[in-house]
C-alpha positions as semicolon CSV with decimal commas, in nm:
position;residue;x (nm);y (nm);z (nm)
1;M;6,168;-0,808;-1,108
2;K;5,782;-0,861;-1,256
3;R;5,738;-1,066;-0,938
4;V;5,908;-0,840;-0,683
5;W;5,642;-0,564;-0,811
6;G;5,390;-0,778;-0,798
7;G;5,479;-0,857;-0,416
8;W;5,504;-0,487;-0,329
9;S;5,184;-0,385;-0,462
10;C;5,022;-0,688;-0,287
11;G;5,203;-0,578;0,042
12;V;5,051;-0,264;-0,057
13;L;4,756;-0,335;-0,090
14;M;4,727;-0,487;0,239
15;L;4,841;-0,203;0,397
16;A;4,602;0,027;0,245
17;A;4,287;-0,209;0,374
18;A;4,420;-0,259;0,661
19;L;4,438;0,159;0,705
20;V;4,047;0,133;0,644
21;G;3,971;-0,064;0,886
22;L;4,152;0,119;1,150
23;S;4,013;0,436;1,006
24;A;3,616;0,278;1,028
25;L;3,700;0,168;1,405
26;T;3,843;0,493;1,483
27;A;3,582;0,673;1,347
28;G;3,354;0,397;1,501
29;A;3,530;0,451;1,895
30;Q;3,450;0,847;1,863
31;E;3,067;0,828;1,718
32;S;2,956;0,603;2,029
33;R;3,172;0,850;2,300
34;G;2,926;0,997;2,512
35;I;2,589;0,830;2,743
36;T;2,302;0,652;2,518
37;V;1,993;0,605;2,745
38;S;1,662;0,507;2,629
39;G;1,355;0,733;2,778
40;E;0,961;0,620;2,780
41;G;0,675;0,864;2,809
42;V;0,271;0,811;2,805
43;A;0,030;1,020;2,749
44;E;-0,338;0,963;2,784
45;A;-0,624;1,152;2,606
46;M;-1,007;1,053;2,496
47;P;-1,131;0,922;2,195
48;D;-1,287;1,128;1,994
49;V;-1,446;0,879;1,767
50;M;-1,729;0,583;1,744
51;E;-1,738;0,336;1,501
52;L;-1,944;0,051;1,415
53;A;-1,943;-0,188;1,123
54;A;-2,216;-0,290;0,911
55;K;-2,234;-0,546;0,618
56;I;-2,493;-0,489;0,353
57;D;-2,584;-0,730;0,092
58;G;-2,839;-0,835;-0,148
59;N;-2,879;-1,230;-0,280
60;A;-3,104;-1,274;-0,594
61;Q;-3,005;-1,577;-0,881
62;L;-2,982;-1,297;-1,127
63;A;-2,745;-1,024;-1,112
64;G;-2,996;-0,732;-1,180
65;D;-3,249;-0,862;-0,917
66;A;-2,968;-0,862;-0,661
67;L;-2,825;-0,504;-0,740
68;E;-3,180;-0,370;-0,699
69;K;-3,199;-0,577;-0,347
70;F;-2,833;-0,430;-0,242
71;R;-2,959;-0,044;-0,345
72;G;-3,299;-0,107;-0,208
73;N;-3,140;-0,213;0,173
74;K;-2,860;0,000;0,169
75;K;-3,079;0,290;0,099
76;R;-3,354;0,169;0,399
77;F;-3,003;0,165;0,641
78;V;-2,885;0,485;0,550
79;D;-3,271;0,642;0,553
80;A;-3,314;0,516;0,893
81;L;-2,978;0,604;1,054
82;K;-3,037;0,981;0,864
83;R;-3,335;1,016;1,060
84;L;-3,208;0,999;1,383
85;G;-3,110;1,349;1,374
86;I;-2,748;1,306;1,555
87;E;-2,511;1,555;1,522
88;G;-2,157;1,413;1,381
89;L;-2,271;1,095;1,283
90;S;-2,187;0,952;0,927
91;I;-2,112;0,618;0,698
92;V;-1,853;0,600;0,527
93;D;-1,834;0,336;0,236
94;S;-1,603;0,081;0,118
95;G;-1,731;0,014;-0,197
96;P;-1,949;-0,296;-0,304
97;S;-1,778;-0,654;-0,401
98;V;-2,011;-0,898;-0,627
99;N;-2,011;-1,297;-0,589
100;S;-2,067;-1,513;-0,851
101;G;-2,118;-1,910;-0,944
102;T;-2,149;-1,950;-0,532
103;P;-2,370;-2,269;-0,480
104;A;-2,659;-2,149;-0,285
105;N;-2,614;-2,465;-0,039
106;P;-2,251;-2,536;-0,080
107;M;-2,246;-2,764;0,255
108;A;-2,435;-3,034;0,052
109;A;-2,157;-3,121;-0,188
110;F;-1,941;-3,239;0,084
111;Q;-2,245;-3,484;0,212
112;G;-2,114;-3,821;0,016
113;G;-2,133;-3,654;-0,330
114;Q;-2,538;-3,697;-0,315
115;V;-2,584;-3,374;-0,501
116;D;-2,443;-3,293;-0,866
117;E;-2,276;-2,969;-0,898
118;T;-2,414;-2,914;-1,221
119;K;-2,751;-2,933;-1,124
120;M;-2,686;-2,739;-0,833
121;P;-2,882;-2,330;-0,848
122;N;-2,638;-2,072;-0,817
123;S;-2,688;-1,703;-0,687
124;V;-2,510;-1,375;-0,743
125;G;-2,435;-1,153;-0,434
126;F;-2,365;-0,808;-0,409
127;Q;-2,215;-0,695;-0,041
128;E;-2,031;-0,359;0,102
129;E;-1,856;-0,315;0,437
130;L;-2,022;0,065;0,573
131;T;-1,841;0,197;0,866
132;V;-2,110;0,400;1,120
133;T;-1,920;0,709;1,300
134;L;-1,989;0,946;1,518
135;S;-1,738;1,179;1,569
136;G;-1,732;1,423;1,860
137;V;-1,754;1,193;2,150
138;D;-1,493;1,304;2,357
139;K;-1,732;1,634;2,406
140;M;-2,027;1,366;2,491
141;Q;-2,157;1,283;2,850
142;A;-2,150;0,872;2,865
143;E;-2,495;0,895;2,953
144;D;-2,546;1,063;2,652
145;L;-2,318;0,847;2,408
146;L;-2,498;0,539;2,545
147;R;-2,853;0,724;2,433
148;S;-2,699;0,841;2,067
149;L;-2,571;0,424;2,071
150;T;-2,878;0,241;2,174
151;L;-3,072;0,475;1,889
152;I;-2,852;0,344;1,640
153;I;-2,855;-0,015;1,678
154;D;-3,229;-0,008;1,673
155;A;-3,243;0,195;1,399
156;A;-2,991;-0,066;1,231
157;K;-3,223;-0,368;1,297
158;D;-3,493;-0,197;1,189
159;A;-3,378;-0,172;0,868
160;G;-3,251;-0,551;0,897
161;V;-2,889;-0,485;0,944
162;N;-2,686;-0,603;1,191
163;L;-2,407;-0,417;1,346
164;S;-2,062;-0,563;1,460
165;A;-1,749;-0,495;1,558
166;S;-1,522;-0,318;1,337
167;P;-1,244;-0,598;1,181
168;I;-0,912;-0,421;1,358
169;S;-1,122;-0,458;1,713
170;M;-1,147;-0,806;1,581
171;I;-0,776;-0,842;1,476
172;Q;-0,684;-0,698;1,825
173;A;-0,905;-0,920;2,005
174;Q;-0,736;-1,202;1,837
175;F;-0,388;-1,138;1,902
176;Q;-0,517;-1,090;2,319
177;G;-0,699;-1,462;2,310
178;A;-1,023;-1,293;2,345
179;K;-1,339;-1,227;2,202
180;P;-1,441;-0,849;2,076
181;T;-1,677;-0,803;2,385
182;S;-1,800;-0,461;2,233
183;L;-2,002;-0,393;1,923
184;A;-1,851;-0,006;1,900
185;T;-1,461;0,102;1,859
186;Y;-1,347;0,420;2,002
187;R;-1,053;0,569;1,820
188;L;-0,881;0,863;1,875
189;S;-0,833;1,054;1,550
190;Q;-0,576;1,353;1,660
191;P;-0,348;1,189;1,868
192;D;-0,058;1,464;1,784
193;A;-0,129;1,668;2,149
194;A;-0,101;1,384;2,313
195;K;0,238;1,245;2,153
196;Q;0,359;1,552;2,201
197;Q;0,354;1,501;2,564
198;A;0,471;1,182;2,547
199;Y;0,815;1,268;2,345
200;E;0,840;1,526;2,606
201;A;0,806;1,280;2,920
202;A;0,996;1,058;2,743
203;L;1,331;1,330;2,705
204;A;1,289;1,432;3,086
205;S;1,303;1,017;3,116
206;A;1,601;0,974;2,936
207;R;1,804;1,318;3,034
208;A;1,742;1,217;3,433
209;K;1,870;0,817;3,343
210;A;2,198;1,014;3,188
211;E;2,232;1,228;3,453
212;R;2,222;0,943;3,721
213;L;2,498;0,755;3,501
214;A;2,708;1,060;3,469
215;Q;2,657;1,160;3,799
216;L;2,831;0,774;3,883
217;A;3,047;0,785;3,677
218;G;3,212;1,152;3,809
219;L;3,132;1,327;3,446
220;K;2,887;1,625;3,390
221;L;2,660;1,555;3,069
222;G;2,695;1,776;2,806
223;D;2,475;1,848;2,550
224;I;2,237;1,599;2,326
225;V;2,412;1,474;2,032
226;S;2,147;1,257;1,908
227;I;1,772;1,130;1,924
228;R;1,592;0,819;1,805
229;E;1,235;0,726;1,813
230;T;1,227;0,351;1,893
231;A;0,974;0,135;1,906
232;P;0,766;0,170;2,272
233;G;0,865;-0,186;2,462
234;A;1,076;-0,270;2,182
235;Q;1,335;-0,386;2,421
236;G;1,202;-0,698;2,656
237;D;0,883;-0,736;2,580
238;D;0,742;-1,055;2,561
239;D;0,339;-0,959;2,429
240;N;0,237;-0,940;2,088
241;G;0,197;-0,603;1,993
242;G;0,491;-0,625;1,763
243;M;0,351;-0,942;1,606
244;M;-0,016;-0,743;1,566
245;G;0,126;-0,463;1,428
246;A;0,285;-0,617;1,172
247;Y;0,000;-0,856;1,050
248;L;-0,209;-0,520;1,102
249;T;0,057;-0,358;0,847
250;L;0,006;-0,688;0,635
251;M;-0,340;-0,650;0,611
252;T;-0,449;-0,330;0,651
253;G;-0,140;-0,144;0,542
254;A;0,056;0,134;0,770
255;A;-0,241;0,350;0,775
256;G;-0,463;0,066;0,949
257;K;-0,174;-0,017;1,144
258;E;-0,154;0,363;1,243
259;K;-0,537;0,372;1,309
260;T;-0,568;0,091;1,497
261;E;-0,252;0,215;1,772
262;Y;-0,500;0,452;1,933
263;T;-0,839;0,261;1,984
264;S;-1,049;0,049;2,240
265;G;-1,368;-0,141;2,293
266;E;-1,447;0,089;2,578
267;F;-1,481;0,463;2,624
268;K;-1,279;0,537;2,836
269;K;-0,877;0,780;2,790
270;I;-0,629;0,599;2,575
271;P;-0,270;0,582;2,592
272;V;-0,002;0,715;2,330
273;A;0,340;0,627;2,422
274;A;0,657;0,754;2,285
275;S;1,029;0,619;2,323
276;L;1,355;0,767;2,258
277;S;1,730;0,680;2,217
278;V;1,886;0,978;2,324
279;Q;2,315;1,036;2,356
280;F;2,454;1,318;2,564
281;D;2,804;1,427;2,491
282;I;2,967;1,388;2,825
283;V;3,233;1,657;3,000
284;K;3,504;1,560;3,258
285;K;3,446;1,768;3,580
């Protein structure tokens, strides 16, 4: 009797498993009913922020002297920009860093061991990356913007500071196989309005595709069942956009990736893209 009961219970379990699998397939078939299409939309908007990168440093044998030099260099730079009186001009600090114990001539250590590292002088250095930001550039004429940019560059040079392309701009250029050619990075800091327009265009594109498919199949398009946002250009995209986005997320976090999505090295309209996967119900005529 035990053997019969064991075989019976095993059969029940197998039947239950088969029923579970059948119900899952049925549910999946029900979920897939309808027409699923993708739609893309793009809207453009002028950047409203211009950014330049500046590096402030101070080096000396003693930490106290290095800090004093660093503070003096930073104050001279900040004061020079304030004297310009440009509306919307600001400086964003990143926080100083200190390097200690670095040889004054580190390359000499690799020249055949001719230098005794224990006798090499060490220096202490304070450094900080600053971001010079000019907001409201979307309301400025191109000539006025160039004049302001020229004043900023000259004031920085007079203060002994060289401006450079922003780190995000350099990462973009690296993935595009080019060198950054612009000191300034132009950014769209408020992309919501353009993003809304891109969503509307993407949804209209998806609906147009679905209507064509339904017409070919002799069906009538029903209501929207689901909408899912996808990455623009994710399907069949062979450029480095995805890799660059992943690298920026790794290096700067999600905020850095979001920040670089709407930037340009030129003062021109920036495209804002949206991509949607939309499922429509279908109705027989």
